[in-house]
N, C-alpha and C positions, 0 to 999 in steps of 0.2 A: 869386777863386774862380771865359764863353762869349760869344760874339757875341750881342747882345740879340736875342731872338726872343720874340714875344709868348707868354706863358703862357696859353693858351686851352684851351677844351675839345678842340680838335684835338690838343693835346699828349698828352692822356690817352686818346684813343680808340684802340681796338685796330686794328692795321694789316692790315685785310682779313680774309677768312675764314680760319678755323683748321681745317685738315683734313690731307689726305694730304700736303700741300706742307711741313708742318712738319718740321723735321730730327729725326733719331733720333740721340740721344746715347747711345753705348755705352761711353764712357770713364768711368773712375772719377774723378768730379769732385773728390773730396777729395784723392786722390793727385796729380792734376794741379796743383791749387792749392798744395798743400803742397810740391810739388817745385820751386816758384820760389825760386831763391836770391836773386835781386836783381831789382829793377825800376828802370830809368832812363827818364826821359822828362820831359815838360813837363806840369805840373798847373795846371789853370785851375778856379778856384772862383768861382761867381757867385751872388749873393744878390739876389732880386727881392722886391718888395712891390707887389702889384696891377699886375703886368706892367711895373713900372719897375725897371730895374737900380739897386740901391743900392750895390753894391760888386762889383769884379771884380779878383781877385788871380791873377797868373801867376807861376809859379816853376819852375825846373829842379830835379828831384828825383832822389835816389837812395834807394830804399827797400828794406828787407828785411822782406817780409810776415810777419805773425804775431809781429813784435817791434817794439820802439821804436827800432831803429837806423834812422837817417835822416840825409839831408842835404838841406836846402831852401834854394836861393838865389832870392830874390825878384827878379823883373824890374822891377816898379813899386815899388822900395824907397823912392822919394822920399816916399811917403805913409805909410811905416811907421817905427816907432821902431827896429825891428831888421831888417836886410836879409839875414840868414842865420840858420838854425837847424841845429844839429848835435847828434846824440844818439848815444851808444854803447849806449843801453839802460838805463844807470843814471844818467847825468847829461845834462842838456839844457844846451847853450850857446847863448845868444842874442847874436849879433854886431851891434854898431853899428860897421861898419868905418870910416865916415867919422869917427866920434868916437873910434876906438881903444878902444872899450869892450866887454867881454864879461861877460854876466851868467850865472852857472853856477846851475843849479837841480838839486838831487838829486831823482831820480825814485824814489819809494818806493811800495810797495804789497804786498799779500799775494800769495803765490805762486798764480798762476792759469794756466789754459791756454785759449788762444783757441778759440772754437767756430766761427769764421767758416767754416773748411773743411767742417765737417759741415753747417752751415746752407746753404751753397751747394748741396751735394748734395741736400738736402731741397727747396730751392726749384726746382732743375732737375727733380726728380722730380715735384714738385706741379704744375709747368707742363705735365706730360704728355709731356715730351721723351724720357723713358727707357722708357715703356711704351706711348705712343701712345693712351692712354685718358683719359677724364675731364677735359677742359679746360673751365673752370678747376677746379682742385681746392682744397679747403681744408686748411689745415695749421696745427698749433699752433706757429708760429714767427713771431717779430717780424721786421720789415725790418731791413736792416743799419743800424748807427749812422750818424747824419748827419755827426758829426765825430769824429775819433780821440780816444781817451781813453788816458791813460798808466796809470791805476790803475782798479781795479774789475773786476768779473767781466763779461765780454762776454756779452750775453743769450744764453740757451741755445736749443736747437733741438729740444727733446723733442716729438715729434708727439703731438697729442691733448691737450696740456696746456691747461687753461682753455679748453675746446672752445667755450664760449659767445662767446669773442672771437677766434675764429680768423680767419686771412687767407686770401683767395682769391688764388691765383697763376695768371697767365694768360700763355701764350706769345704775343707780339704779332707779331713778324717777325724776319727776319735783316737786319741793318744793318751798316754799317761805322763804325768810330770811328778816326780818324787812319790810315786805310788798313788797319785790321785788321778781320776779320770778327767779328761779335758777335751773340749771341742776346739779344733784347730781352724782358724779362719785366716784367709789370705786377703790382704787389702792392697790395692794399687790404683794409681790414677787410671781411669778408663781410657784416656787418650794414648797412654804408653804403659803397656803391661809387659814390656820387654825385660829381659834379665838385667839389662844395663840401667833400667829406670829405678825409681823409688818404690819400694815395697815394704810392708809391715806384716808380720805373722803373729797372731795372738793365740795362745793356748789358754782358753777360758775354763776355769773350774766348772765341772758339770753340775755342781750342786749350788755353789754361791756365785759363780761367774766372775770371780776375781781372776785377773790375768796372771796365771802361775808362771807364764813365760811370755816375754815381749821381745820380738826380734825385728829390728829396723835396719834396712840396708839401702844405700844409695851410691851413686857414682858421680864423682865430680873431678873434672880435669883428667879423666882417664884412671882415676883411683877409686877402687871399690872399698867402701867403708861400711861397718856395721856395728851396732850396739845390741847386745842381748842381755837381758835381765831375767833371771830365773829364781823362783822361790821353791825351796824343798823343805822337807820336815815341817810342813805347814800344819798349824792347828788354828781353827777359827773359834773365836769367842772364849778363849782361855781367860781365867780370871787373872787380872793384872793389877798389881798394887799401884796406887797413885804415885808412889815413889819411883816408879819406872820412868816417869817423865820429869824427874827432878835431878839436878846435878849432884854429884858427890864432892862436896867442898869441905876439905878437912882444915885443921888448924894451920897446917903448913902449905896450904894450897894458895897460889897467887891467882887472883882473878883480874883479868884485863878486859876493859870495855873500849873497843876501838871508836874513834871519833867518826861515826857514821853520819852521812848527810841527813838532813831533815827533809821529809817529803810531805807535801800537802796534795790533797786530791780534790779535783773539781769536776763538776758534772758537765760543764761546757767550755769551749774554747774561749768564749768571751769572758767568763769568770776568771779563767787562768791569765788572760791577757791583762785584766784589771789589776792583778796582783803581782805581775812579773816585771822585773826590771830589764829582762831580755825580751826582745821582740819575738813573738810566737809565730812559727811557721804556719802557712795555711795551704797544706798540700791538696791537690786535686785527686780524690780517691774515686774508685768505681761507685756507681749509684747504689749498689747492694750494700756497701759498707757504711755502718753507722758509728759515730763516736761513742765509745763506752765510757771513757773518762779522760781527764787531762791531769798532768802533774806538774808541780814546781819543786825542784830540789835546790836546797841551799846548804852551805857548809864549805867543806873543802872543795867541792864541785858545785857550781851553780848551773842549773839547766832547766829546760822545759820538755815535756813529753805529751804525745797524743797517742791514744790507743783505739783502733777501729776494729770492728768485727763484722763478719758476714757468714752466718752459719758456722762451719767449722774452720773458717779462715781468719787470720789476724794480720793486721798491719800496724806497725808502730813507727812513730817519727820522734826522733830525739835531737835536741840541740843543746850544746854545753860549752862552757867557757874554757876549753882547752882544745888544742889541735891534735890530730891523729898523725902517726907516722906513715905518710903516703908518699911513696917514691914515684915521682912524675914519670920515670922511665918504665914503671911496671903497672901503669894504669890499665884497669879492665874496662873503664868507661870514662865519659866526661859528663860533669854535671855543672852547669853555670860557668863553663869555661874552665873548670878546675878538674884535676885528675881525680878519679874515684876508684876504689877497690871493692870487689865483690867477694864475699866469703860464703861458700856453699855448704849445704847440709840440710837437715830437716827444717831448720830455721835459716834462711838465707838473709844476708845483710849487705847493704850498699852504704859505703862511708866516703865522705869527702870533707874538705875544710873550706871555709869561706870567711874572710875578714876576722881571723882570730878565733873563730868558733868551729867546733866539730859538729858534723851532722851525720846521722845514721837513720836509715830506713830498714826495718826488718820485716820479714813476712814469713808466716807459717801457712803452708799450703797455697802459697802465691808464687806465680811464675816469675822468673828473674826479669823478663822483659817488662812486666808489670811493675816490679819494684823500681826499675830504672825510670819508668814513666812517672811514677809518683815522686821520685827524687828530683827529676828534671822540672816537675811542676813547682817545686820549692826553689830550686836553683840557688842563687846567692842573694836572695832578698835581704834587705836591711833588717 
């Protein structure tokens, strides 16, 4: 996932005075981003814990933004089970070329539309680059996701949603990444812009507004963590053969298809409840949140799920027919009289067991106290 540089307060300070020297963006950010047919380049992902590099992954990539079509060839494959990932958008193939093995995974999910392009437009506007006023500005939009997801709804970008938890977006400076000019934006919860809090910094390509670098940092339990993804040697709209998104399967290649669970998607909780043999939780969520979809999973694991969204924030509730390893002596909270654990990060989760079923509530851009409230509203209902 960059050359080791200490993650310190200097990393997050703004780059000098913000005033007349700031660039004026008159381009349609959404159109520029959506106009990218392909991106080729080198992707570096670095994970740090308390200024120490824990992992660094380098890969040559070909991507189609806003889709799951990609080709990733890892350069440090000796430390990985798979040295190549190829996806055509519906199937992901994981290659172990030395072992002559390919694992094929079907990518399934509800029909969704990415909101990244619109969110980038809002972030640029919130940074004051389009109107020259009001830096920093607050906006009801969450930061960009830290890692890609092949299923689920991309967090929205509706301005003003859940205003009590808005983010402040600030233009920092103009910089270069891999020789390309980029606008640097700093994003942090307006209520807590301290060094110890959650922050994200984006280096947006000045021409196409693709995030050439994305750096996300947060502190949990006294530990500072960060994830930085950087693209260098970037070429936009290079001619790419359709074969780039197909696996290489030779005569001696073994193809495995794991027994993945089957997932059905529903538009309402009532529709899910009518089809499920597992009782469906009915959490109490804040008024701003609306149900996006409900799921039923069958196979090796049986479970139900609910996904809610409000602007750039998400809440998900899952219940499944196996229990989690939760030590009663290491509880972080109590839900329905049962010990519960909390895992912190850009996506925070609360987990507990009840009557032979595991339960998890996850939140993106949601405070921990709010997650606990939602979990306790479910409790240990039958």
